[in-house]
Backbone atoms as SQL, in Angstrom:
CREATE TABLE atoms (id INTEGER PRIMARY KEY, chain TEXT, resi INTEGER, resn TEXT, atom TEXT, x REAL, y REAL, z REAL);
INSERT INTO atoms VALUES
  (1, 'A', 1, 'MET', 'N', 22.548, 14.968, 6.881),
  (2, 'A', 1, 'MET', 'CA', 21.611, 14.105, 7.571),
  (3, 'A', 1, 'MET', 'C', 20.512, 14.970, 8.197),
  (4, 'A', 2, 'THR', 'N', 19.273, 14.503, 8.118),
  (5, 'A', 2, 'THR', 'CA', 18.122, 15.232, 8.631),
  (6, 'A', 2, 'THR', 'C', 17.943, 14.976, 10.125),
  (7, 'A', 3, 'ASP', 'N', 17.621, 16.029, 10.863),
  (8, 'A', 3, 'ASP', 'CA', 17.349, 15.897, 12.293),
  (9, 'A', 3, 'ASP', 'C', 15.905, 15.419, 12.458),
  (10, 'A', 4, 'LYS', 'N', 15.736, 14.133, 12.789),
  (11, 'A', 4, 'LYS', 'CA', 14.413, 13.522, 12.890),
  (12, 'A', 4, 'LYS', 'C', 13.599, 14.076, 14.048),
  (13, 'A', 5, 'SER', 'N', 14.257, 14.746, 14.979),
  (14, 'A', 5, 'SER', 'CA', 13.512, 15.332, 16.088),
  (15, 'A', 5, 'SER', 'C', 12.806, 16.620, 15.664),
  (16, 'A', 6, 'LYS', 'N', 13.090, 17.075, 14.432),
  (17, 'A', 6, 'LYS', 'CA', 12.448, 18.292, 13.929),
  (18, 'A', 6, 'LYS', 'C', 11.407, 17.994, 12.852),
  (19, 'A', 7, 'ILE', 'N', 11.311, 16.726, 12.450),
  (20, 'A', 7, 'ILE', 'CA', 10.325, 16.344, 11.441),
  (21, 'A', 7, 'ILE', 'C', 9.032, 15.984, 12.161),
  (22, 'A', 8, 'ILE', 'N', 8.000, 16.770, 11.919),
  (23, 'A', 8, 'ILE', 'CA', 6.719, 16.560, 12.578),
  (24, 'A', 8, 'ILE', 'C', 5.899, 15.564, 11.753),
  (25, 'A', 9, 'ILE', 'N', 5.493, 14.477, 12.388),
  (26, 'A', 9, 'ILE', 'CA', 4.649, 13.474, 11.746),
  (27, 'A', 9, 'ILE', 'C', 3.181, 13.777, 12.019),
  (28, 'A', 10, 'CYS', 'N', 2.865, 14.141, 13.253),
  (29, 'A', 10, 'CYS', 'CA', 1.492, 14.496, 13.625),
  (30, 'A', 10, 'CYS', 'C', 1.477, 15.985, 13.969),
  (31, 'A', 11, 'ARG', 'N', 0.937, 16.792, 13.076),
  (32, 'A', 11, 'ARG', 'CA', 0.898, 18.234, 13.297),
  (33, 'A', 11, 'ARG', 'C', -0.072, 18.614, 14.413),
  (34, 'A', 12, 'CYS', 'N', -1.150, 17.864, 14.556),
  (35, 'A', 12, 'CYS', 'CA', -2.152, 18.201, 15.578),
  (36, 'A', 12, 'CYS', 'C', -1.566, 18.096, 16.987),
  (37, 'A', 13, 'ASN', 'N', -0.725, 17.084, 17.216),
  (38, 'A', 13, 'ASN', 'CA', -0.170, 16.852, 18.553),
  (39, 'A', 13, 'ASN', 'C', 1.349, 16.981, 18.611),
  (40, 'A', 14, 'GLU', 'N', 1.935, 17.514, 17.535),
  (41, 'A', 14, 'GLU', 'CA', 3.374, 17.797, 17.463),
  (42, 'A', 14, 'GLU', 'C', 4.240, 16.591, 17.825),
  (43, 'A', 15, 'VAL', 'N', 3.930, 15.441, 17.225),
  (44, 'A', 15, 'VAL', 'CA', 4.703, 14.223, 17.437),
  (45, 'A', 15, 'VAL', 'C', 5.739, 14.136, 16.323),
  (46, 'A', 16, 'THR', 'N', 6.991, 13.892, 16.703),
  (47, 'A', 16, 'THR', 'CA', 8.076, 13.883, 15.726),
  (48, 'A', 16, 'THR', 'C', 8.378, 12.480, 15.200),
  (49, 'A', 17, 'GLN', 'N', 9.100, 12.452, 14.096),
  (50, 'A', 17, 'GLN', 'CA', 9.545, 11.187, 13.530),
  (51, 'A', 17, 'GLN', 'C', 10.434, 10.447, 14.527),
  (52, 'A', 18, 'LYS', 'N', 11.270, 11.162, 15.251),
  (53, 'A', 18, 'LYS', 'CA', 12.153, 10.527, 16.237),
  (54, 'A', 18, 'LYS', 'C', 11.339, 9.831, 17.322),
  (55, 'A', 19, 'GLU', 'N', 10.279, 10.474, 17.796),
  (56, 'A', 19, 'GLU', 'CA', 9.443, 9.849, 18.826),
  (57, 'A', 19, 'GLU', 'C', 8.834, 8.538, 18.321),
  (58, 'A', 20, 'ILE', 'N', 8.351, 8.547, 17.074),
  (59, 'A', 20, 'ILE', 'CA', 7.764, 7.338, 16.485),
  (60, 'A', 20, 'ILE', 'C', 8.838, 6.263, 16.322),
  (61, 'A', 21, 'GLU', 'N', 9.991, 6.634, 15.773),
  (62, 'A', 21, 'GLU', 'CA', 11.053, 5.656, 15.557),
  (63, 'A', 21, 'GLU', 'C', 11.591, 5.104, 16.868),
  (64, 'A', 22, 'ASP', 'N', 11.656, 5.922, 17.910),
  (65, 'A', 22, 'ASP', 'CA', 12.102, 5.428, 19.221),
  (66, 'A', 22, 'ASP', 'C', 11.159, 4.351, 19.753),
  (67, 'A', 23, 'LEU', 'N', 9.856, 4.550, 19.573),
  (68, 'A', 23, 'LEU', 'CA', 8.887, 3.543, 20.019),
  (69, 'A', 23, 'LEU', 'C', 9.044, 2.251, 19.221),
  (70, 'A', 24, 'ILE', 'N', 9.232, 2.377, 17.917),
  (71, 'A', 24, 'ILE', 'CA', 9.429, 1.193, 17.071),
  (72, 'A', 24, 'ILE', 'C', 10.703, 0.461, 17.489),
  (73, 'A', 25, 'ASP', 'N', 11.755, 1.212, 17.778),
  (74, 'A', 25, 'ASP', 'CA', 13.015, 0.607, 18.237),
  (75, 'A', 25, 'ASP', 'C', 12.840, -0.135, 19.562),
  (76, 'A', 26, 'GLN', 'N', 11.842, 0.288, 20.362),
  (77, 'A', 26, 'GLN', 'CA', 11.543, -0.389, 21.626),
  (78, 'A', 26, 'GLN', 'C', 10.649, -1.613, 21.418),
  (79, 'A', 27, 'GLY', 'N', 10.274, -1.874, 20.165),
  (80, 'A', 27, 'GLY', 'CA', 9.453, -3.035, 19.856),
  (81, 'A', 27, 'GLY', 'C', 7.976, -2.747, 19.724),
  (82, 'A', 28, 'ILE', 'N', 7.583, -1.492, 19.823),
  (83, 'A', 28, 'ILE', 'CA', 6.168, -1.126, 19.700),
  (84, 'A', 28, 'ILE', 'C', 5.884, -0.830, 18.234),
  (85, 'A', 29, 'THR', 'N', 5.228, -1.778, 17.560),
  (86, 'A', 29, 'THR', 'CA', 4.965, -1.625, 16.131),
  (87, 'A', 29, 'THR', 'C', 3.474, -1.617, 15.816),
  (88, 'A', 30, 'ASP', 'N', 2.636, -1.631, 16.814),
  (89, 'A', 30, 'ASP', 'CA', 1.189, -1.576, 16.635),
  (90, 'A', 30, 'ASP', 'C', 0.746, -0.109, 16.635),
  (91, 'A', 31, 'ILE', 'N', 0.102, 0.315, 15.561),
  (92, 'A', 31, 'ILE', 'CA', -0.289, 1.720, 15.454),
  (93, 'A', 31, 'ILE', 'C', -1.235, 2.112, 16.589),
  (94, 'A', 32, 'GLU', 'N', -2.130, 1.225, 16.980),
  (95, 'A', 32, 'GLU', 'CA', -3.057, 1.546, 18.070),
  (96, 'A', 32, 'GLU', 'C', -2.285, 1.834, 19.363),
  (97, 'A', 33, 'MET', 'N', -1.239, 1.078, 19.643),
  (98, 'A', 33, 'MET', 'CA', -0.431, 1.314, 20.846),
  (99, 'A', 33, 'MET', 'C', 0.357, 2.620, 20.718),
  (100, 'A', 34, 'ILE', 'N', 0.906, 2.875, 19.542),
  (101, 'A', 34, 'ILE', 'CA', 1.614, 4.140, 19.309),
  (102, 'A', 34, 'ILE', 'C', 0.644, 5.303, 19.476),
  (103, 'A', 35, 'LYS', 'N', -0.582, 5.121, 19.011),
  (104, 'A', 35, 'LYS', 'CA', -1.625, 6.148, 19.142),
  (105, 'A', 35, 'LYS', 'C', -1.914, 6.425, 20.614),
  (106, 'A', 36, 'ARG', 'N', -2.007, 5.382, 21.415),
  (107, 'A', 36, 'ARG', 'CA', -2.294, 5.562, 22.845),
  (108, 'A', 36, 'ARG', 'C', -1.154, 6.277, 23.570),
  (109, 'A', 37, 'ILE', 'N', 0.067, 6.023, 23.162),
  (110, 'A', 37, 'ILE', 'CA', 1.226, 6.620, 23.827),
  (111, 'A', 37, 'ILE', 'C', 1.428, 8.075, 23.397),
  (112, 'A', 38, 'THR', 'N', 1.313, 8.340, 22.091),
  (113, 'A', 38, 'THR', 'CA', 1.661, 9.664, 21.560),
  (114, 'A', 38, 'THR', 'C', 0.459, 10.544, 21.241),
  (115, 'A', 39, 'HIS', 'N', -0.713, 9.957, 21.165),
  (116, 'A', 39, 'HIS', 'CA', -1.960, 10.641, 20.791),
  (117, 'A', 39, 'HIS', 'C', -2.017, 11.020, 19.318),
  (118, 'A', 40, 'ILE', 'N', -1.206, 10.336, 18.476),
  (119, 'A', 40, 'ILE', 'CA', -1.359, 10.561, 17.034),
  (120, 'A', 40, 'ILE', 'C', -2.781, 10.173, 16.644),
  (121, 'A', 41, 'GLY', 'N', -3.319, 10.841, 15.660),
  (122, 'A', 41, 'GLY', 'CA', -4.643, 10.502, 15.160),
  (123, 'A', 41, 'GLY', 'C', -5.785, 10.942, 16.054),
  (124, 'A', 42, 'MET', 'N', -5.493, 11.684, 17.114),
  (125, 'A', 42, 'MET', 'CA', -6.549, 12.110, 18.026),
  (126, 'A', 42, 'MET', 'C', -6.836, 13.602, 17.933),
  (127, 'A', 43, 'GLY', 'N', -6.173, 14.282, 17.026),
  (128, 'A', 43, 'GLY', 'CA', -6.384, 15.713, 16.873),
  (129, 'A', 43, 'GLY', 'C', -7.516, 16.001, 15.903),
  (130, 'A', 44, 'PRO', 'N', -7.658, 17.247, 15.507),
  (131, 'A', 44, 'PRO', 'CA', -8.749, 17.644, 14.615),
  (132, 'A', 44, 'PRO', 'C', -8.789, 16.894, 13.284),
  (133, 'A', 45, 'CYS', 'N', -7.649, 16.475, 12.760),
  (134, 'A', 45, 'CYS', 'CA', -7.656, 15.785, 11.458),
  (135, 'A', 45, 'CYS', 'C', -7.972, 14.302, 11.592),
  (136, 'A', 46, 'GLN', 'N', -7.998, 13.797, 12.834),
  (137, 'A', 46, 'GLN', 'CA', -8.320, 12.391, 13.107),
  (138, 'A', 46, 'GLN', 'C', -7.414, 11.411, 12.355),
  (139, 'A', 47, 'GLY', 'N', -6.149, 11.795, 12.189),
  (140, 'A', 47, 'GLY', 'CA', -5.156, 10.882, 11.635),
  (141, 'A', 47, 'GLY', 'C', -5.104, 10.782, 10.131),
  (142, 'A', 48, 'ARG', 'N', -5.774, 11.664, 9.427),
  (143, 'A', 48, 'ARG', 'CA', -5.766, 11.586, 7.969),
  (144, 'A', 48, 'ARG', 'C', -4.353, 11.689, 7.397),
  (145, 'A', 49, 'THR', 'N', -3.496, 12.430, 8.055),
  (146, 'A', 49, 'THR', 'CA', -2.129, 12.594, 7.563),
  (147, 'A', 49, 'THR', 'C', -1.157, 11.695, 8.304),
  (148, 'A', 50, 'CYS', 'N', -1.211, 11.707, 9.627),
  (149, 'A', 50, 'CYS', 'CA', -0.177, 11.033, 10.408),
  (150, 'A', 50, 'CYS', 'C', -0.267, 9.509, 10.416),
  (151, 'A', 51, 'ILE', 'N', -1.467, 8.943, 10.402),
  (152, 'A', 51, 'ILE', 'CA', -1.591, 7.486, 10.461),
  (153, 'A', 51, 'ILE', 'C', -0.901, 6.827, 9.258),
  (154, 'A', 52, 'PRO', 'N', -1.147, 7.286, 8.016),
  (155, 'A', 52, 'PRO', 'CA', -0.412, 6.696, 6.891),
  (156, 'A', 52, 'PRO', 'C', 1.109, 6.903, 6.996),
  (157, 'A', 53, 'LEU', 'N', 1.533, 8.056, 7.519),
  (158, 'A', 53, 'LEU', 'CA', 2.968, 8.300, 7.679),
  (159, 'A', 53, 'LEU', 'C', 3.574, 7.320, 8.684),
  (160, 'A', 54, 'VAL', 'N', 2.874, 7.096, 9.802),
  (161, 'A', 54, 'VAL', 'CA', 3.367, 6.161, 10.817),
  (162, 'A', 54, 'VAL', 'C', 3.410, 4.747, 10.241),
  (163, 'A', 55, 'ALA', 'N', 2.402, 4.365, 9.474),
  (164, 'A', 55, 'ALA', 'CA', 2.398, 3.038, 8.842),
  (165, 'A', 55, 'ALA', 'C', 3.620, 2.884, 7.934),
  (166, 'A', 56, 'GLY', 'N', 3.945, 3.931, 7.191),
  (167, 'A', 56, 'GLY', 'CA', 5.125, 3.889, 6.321),
  (168, 'A', 56, 'GLY', 'C', 6.425, 3.771, 7.100),
  (169, 'A', 57, 'ILE', 'N', 6.507, 4.459, 8.222),
  (170, 'A', 57, 'ILE', 'CA', 7.712, 4.378, 9.059),
  (171, 'A', 57, 'ILE', 'C', 7.850, 2.960, 9.636),
  (172, 'A', 58, 'ILE', 'N', 6.736, 2.396, 10.097),
  (173, 'A', 58, 'ILE', 'CA', 6.769, 1.027, 10.626),
  (174, 'A', 58, 'ILE', 'C', 7.231, 0.057, 9.539),
  (175, 'A', 59, 'ALA', 'N', 6.662, 0.183, 8.343),
  (176, 'A', 59, 'ALA', 'CA', 7.039, -0.706, 7.237),
  (177, 'A', 59, 'ALA', 'C', 8.526, -0.584, 6.919),
  (178, 'A', 60, 'ARG', 'N', 9.007, 0.637, 6.850),
  (179, 'A', 60, 'ARG', 'CA', 10.424, 0.861, 6.507),
  (180, 'A', 60, 'ARG', 'C', 11.358, 0.292, 7.577),
  (181, 'A', 61, 'LYS', 'N', 11.030, 0.519, 8.842),
  (182, 'A', 61, 'LYS', 'CA', 11.931, 0.119, 9.927),
  (183, 'A', 61, 'LYS', 'C', 11.857, -1.375, 10.243),
  (184, 'A', 62, 'THR', 'N', 10.706, -2.006, 9.984),
  (185, 'A', 62, 'THR', 'CA', 10.550, -3.416, 10.366),
  (186, 'A', 62, 'THR', 'C', 10.617, -4.372, 9.187),
  (187, 'A', 63, 'GLY', 'N', 10.460, -3.848, 7.983),
  (188, 'A', 63, 'GLY', 'CA', 10.428, -4.716, 6.811),
  (189, 'A', 63, 'GLY', 'C', 9.049, -5.306, 6.553),
  (190, 'A', 64, 'MET', 'N', 8.067, -4.895, 7.357),
  (191, 'A', 64, 'MET', 'CA', 6.692, -5.367, 7.145),
  (192, 'A', 64, 'MET', 'C', 6.142, -4.772, 5.852),
  (193, 'A', 65, 'ARG', 'N', 5.199, -5.498, 5.262),
  (194, 'A', 65, 'ARG', 'CA', 4.501, -4.939, 4.100),
  (195, 'A', 65, 'ARG', 'C', 3.460, -3.956, 4.610),
  (196, 'A', 66, 'ILE', 'N', 3.307, -2.845, 3.937),
  (197, 'A', 66, 'ILE', 'CA', 2.361, -1.813, 4.352),
  (198, 'A', 66, 'ILE', 'C', 0.944, -2.380, 4.423),
  (199, 'A', 67, 'GLU', 'N', 0.632, -3.344, 3.555),
  (200, 'A', 67, 'GLU', 'CA', -0.699, -3.956, 3.531),
  (201, 'A', 67, 'GLU', 'C', -0.971, -4.779, 4.794),
  (202, 'A', 68, 'ASP', 'N', 0.087, -5.225, 5.483),
  (203, 'A', 68, 'ASP', 'CA', -0.068, -6.054, 6.679),
  (204, 'A', 68, 'ASP', 'C', -0.156, -5.243, 7.967),
  (205, 'A', 69, 'ILE', 'N', -0.002, -3.936, 7.871),
  (206, 'A', 69, 'ILE', 'CA', -0.061, -3.080, 9.058),
  (207, 'A', 69, 'ILE', 'C', -1.515, -2.694, 9.296),
  (208, 'A', 70, 'VAL', 'N', -2.000, -2.988, 10.495),
  (209, 'A', 70, 'VAL', 'CA', -3.399, -2.716, 10.838),
  (210, 'A', 70, 'VAL', 'C', -3.564, -1.229, 11.148),
  (211, 'A', 71, 'ILE', 'N', -4.473, -0.600, 10.426),
  (212, 'A', 71, 'ILE', 'CA', -4.788, 0.811, 10.620),
  (213, 'A', 71, 'ILE', 'C', -5.971, 0.902, 11.590),
  (214, 'A', 72, 'PRO', 'N', -5.863, 1.708, 12.659),
  (215, 'A', 72, 'PRO', 'CA', -6.975, 1.824, 13.609),
  (216, 'A', 72, 'PRO', 'C', -8.228, 2.388, 12.954),
  (217, 'A', 73, 'ALA', 'N', -9.374, 1.939, 13.428),
  (218, 'A', 73, 'ALA', 'CA', -10.648, 2.441, 12.917),
  (219, 'A', 73, 'ALA', 'C', -10.867, 3.870, 13.381),
  (220, 'A', 74, 'THR', 'N', -11.491, 4.665, 12.534),
  (221, 'A', 74, 'THR', 'CA', -11.858, 6.026, 12.901),
  (222, 'A', 74, 'THR', 'C', -13.139, 5.956, 13.706),
  (223, 'A', 75, 'ARG', 'N', -13.166, 6.638, 14.817),
  (224, 'A', 75, 'ARG', 'CA', -14.352, 6.613, 15.679),
  (225, 'A', 75, 'ARG', 'C', -15.029, 7.988, 15.626),
  (226, 'A', 76, 'ILE', 'N', -16.014, 8.084, 14.771),
  (227, 'A', 76, 'ILE', 'CA', -16.729, 9.342, 14.625),
  (228, 'A', 76, 'ILE', 'C', -18.017, 9.285, 15.439),
  (229, 'A', 77, 'PRO', 'N', -18.579, 10.433, 15.811),
  (230, 'A', 77, 'PRO', 'CA', -19.853, 10.412, 16.537),
  (231, 'A', 77, 'PRO', 'C', -20.952, 9.767, 15.701),
  (232, 'A', 78, 'VAL', 'N', -21.900, 9.113, 16.370),
  (233, 'A', 78, 'VAL', 'CA', -23.019, 8.470, 15.683),
  (234, 'A', 78, 'VAL', 'C', -23.884, 9.516, 14.986),
  (235, 'A', 79, 'ARG', 'N', -24.021, 10.672, 15.627),
  (236, 'A', 79, 'ARG', 'CA', -24.753, 11.778, 15.013),
  (237, 'A', 79, 'ARG', 'C', -23.995, 13.069, 15.307),
  (238, 'A', 80, 'PRO', 'N', -24.183, 14.089, 14.486),
  (239, 'A', 80, 'PRO', 'CA', -23.460, 15.341, 14.711),
  (240, 'A', 80, 'PRO', 'C', -23.743, 15.927, 16.102),
  (241, 'A', 81, 'VAL', 'N', -22.716, 16.502, 16.678),
  (242, 'A', 81, 'VAL', 'CA', -22.823, 17.113, 18.003),
  (243, 'A', 81, 'VAL', 'C', -22.320, 18.546, 17.901),
  (244, 'A', 82, 'ALA', 'N', -23.068, 19.467, 18.452),
  (245, 'A', 82, 'ALA', 'CA', -22.654, 20.873, 18.448),
  (246, 'A', 82, 'ALA', 'C', -21.419, 21.036, 19.330),
  (247, 'A', 83, 'MET', 'N', -20.486, 21.869, 18.915),
  (248, 'A', 83, 'MET', 'CA', -19.250, 22.074, 19.680),
  (249, 'A', 83, 'MET', 'C', -19.536, 22.565, 21.094),
  (250, 'A', 84, 'GLY', 'N', -20.558, 23.381, 21.264),
  (251, 'A', 84, 'GLY', 'CA', -20.907, 23.889, 22.588),
  (252, 'A', 84, 'GLY', 'C', -21.239, 22.778, 23.560),
  (253, 'A', 85, 'VAL', 'N', -21.838, 21.702, 23.065),
  (254, 'A', 85, 'VAL', 'CA', -22.166, 20.551, 23.917),
  (255, 'A', 85, 'VAL', 'C', -20.873, 19.888, 24.400),
  (256, 'A', 86, 'LEU', 'N', -19.915, 19.763, 23.499),
  (257, 'A', 86, 'LEU', 'CA', -18.658, 19.097, 23.860),
  (258, 'A', 86, 'LEU', 'C', -17.867, 19.858, 24.897),
  (259, 'A', 87, 'VAL', 'N', -17.956, 21.181, 24.880),
  (260, 'A', 87, 'VAL', 'CA', -17.198, 21.980, 25.839),
  (261, 'A', 87, 'VAL', 'C', -18.032, 22.385, 27.052),
  (262, 'A', 88, 'GLY', 'N', -19.289, 21.942, 27.057),
  (263, 'A', 88, 'GLY', 'CA', -20.128, 22.185, 28.221),
  (264, 'A', 88, 'GLY', 'C', -20.860, 23.508, 28.223),
  (265, 'A', 89, 'GLY', 'N', -20.936, 24.190, 27.065),
  (266, 'A', 89, 'GLY', 'CA', -21.580, 25.478, 27.029),
  (267, 'A', 89, 'GLY', 'C', -23.053, 25.443, 26.686),
  (268, 'A', 90, 'ASP', 'N', -23.498, 24.423, 25.961),
  (269, 'A', 90, 'ASP', 'CA', -24.901, 24.332, 25.540),
  (270, 'A', 90, 'ASP', 'C', -25.471, 22.992, 25.986),
  (271, 'A', 91, 'ASP', 'N', -26.765, 22.979, 26.210),
  (272, 'A', 91, 'ASP', 'CA', -27.452, 21.714, 26.477),
  (273, 'A', 91, 'ASP', 'C', -27.973, 21.191, 25.158),
  (274, 'A', 92, 'GLU', 'N', -27.714, 19.909, 24.912),
  (275, 'A', 92, 'GLU', 'CA', -28.212, 19.296, 23.675),
  (276, 'A', 92, 'GLU', 'C', -29.687, 18.983, 23.829),
  (277, 'A', 93, 'GLU', 'N', -30.452, 19.264, 22.782),
  (278, 'A', 93, 'GLU', 'CA', -31.890, 19.009, 22.845),
  (279, 'A', 93, 'GLU', 'C', -32.205, 17.656, 22.300);
């Protein structure tokens, strides 16, 4: 048997399969709510890997069809922003 506490679903924020399954067992099956609790999809990859994995776990554990699971929208900047601006090192012109 695999130790689900060692299977990383979100590499950016080190969220495990056990953490996701525990939330689902508590009745939390909305990806947006899971995202708010665990911060999946908020790292550098913006959920490209973990969001589909979480959707699959929800489908498997609840019996929902994967097509019926709402995937959160990606929120990208309206225009490119220099990293220095985000960390407070440069003034944007």
